[in-house]
N, C-alpha and C positions, 0 to 999 in steps of 0.2 A: 273421637277425634273430630275437630271442627274442620271447616273448609280452609284450605290454604289460599292465601291471596297475595299476589305480587303487588308491592307498593312501588310505584314509579315516582322517583324524585324529580323535581323540577330543576334543571341545570341552572346554576347561578345562585339559587336561593337555598337549596337543600331542603325545601318544604315539599311534603308529599303532594303530587299532582292531584287536583280536584279538591283540595282542602277548602278553598273558598266556596265551592259548590256545597260541600258537606256542611260547612258552618251555616250557610244561608238556608239550606234545606232544614237543618235542625231548628233554626230560629223560626222559620215559617211553620214548622210542625208544632212548636210550642206556643207561638204567639199569633199565628195566622188568623185564627178564628176571632181573636180580640181585635185585630186590625180590620177584618171584614165587618165586625160589629160597629166599629168606630166609623168606617167609611159608609155604612148604611145611612148615616145622617146627611150625607151629601149626595143629592140626586144626580149631580153632574159626573160622579165617579162611582163605578161599581167595584166593590172589593174583589170579586173573582177576576175581573178583567185586570185589575191592578196587580194581583198576585200572578196571574198568567204571564204578564209582561216580564216579570222577574224570572219566573220558572222557565220561560223560553230560553234563557241563557244557561240552563242546566244541560242542554244538548251537548254531546261529546264534541261537536264541531265548533262550539263556542269557546272563547278563551276567558281567563280570569279578568282580563282587562275589559272585555265586553260586559261581563257580569258587573264589574265595578261601575261602568258607565250607566248600565240599567239601574243599578242601585242609587247612583247619584241623581238620575232623573226621578226616581221614586221619592227621594228626599226632597227635591225641589217641588214636586207635586204636593207632598204632604204639607210642607211649609207654606205653600201658596193657599192652602185651605184655611189657614188661621184667620179668623175674623170674617170669613165669608158666611153668607147666609146658609143655614143648614135647617133641616127638619128634625128638631130634637125629639127624642123618644120621651115617653112619660117619665122615665127615670131621670131625665136630664133637666127637669124643671129647675130653673135658676142656676144651672151648673155649666154655663158656657165656658167658663175658665178651665174647667176640668176637661172639656172636649179639646180645647186648644193645648192644654198640657199633654193630653194623650197623643195628639198629633206631633208635638215636639219630641215626646219620648220615642215614638216609633221612628221618627226622622233621625234621631240621634243614634239609635241602634242600627238602622240601615246605613247611616254614614260610617259607623264603625266597621261594618261588614265591607263596605266599599273600600275603605282605607286598607283593611286587611287583604282584600282581593288584589289591590294594586301592589302590595309587597310580596305577593306569592308568585 
């Protein structure tokens, strides 16, 4: 037999509490290393610091709305990096457009998570 777990529903939405946190954690678990790798090209921003700012909203004292605001800020940060000077890695030779496309992809996914957090 597995462990029993009580699922607390959020009043008004009927969505299990902490769903936004679980979705964001799952995204960072799957794609966080790729995000860190992408951010290594920008000396003004450190990937671990970027992720820790989001992960700080996983604390039980934080709300889904606070997580949504942190994710929105992360989206703004990623989009502001488009076209900025970066230190490309050897594999990036002539592929600046792919770096910008990667920034937009991560920004879109984080935007989706922020929108989901607001609805929970």
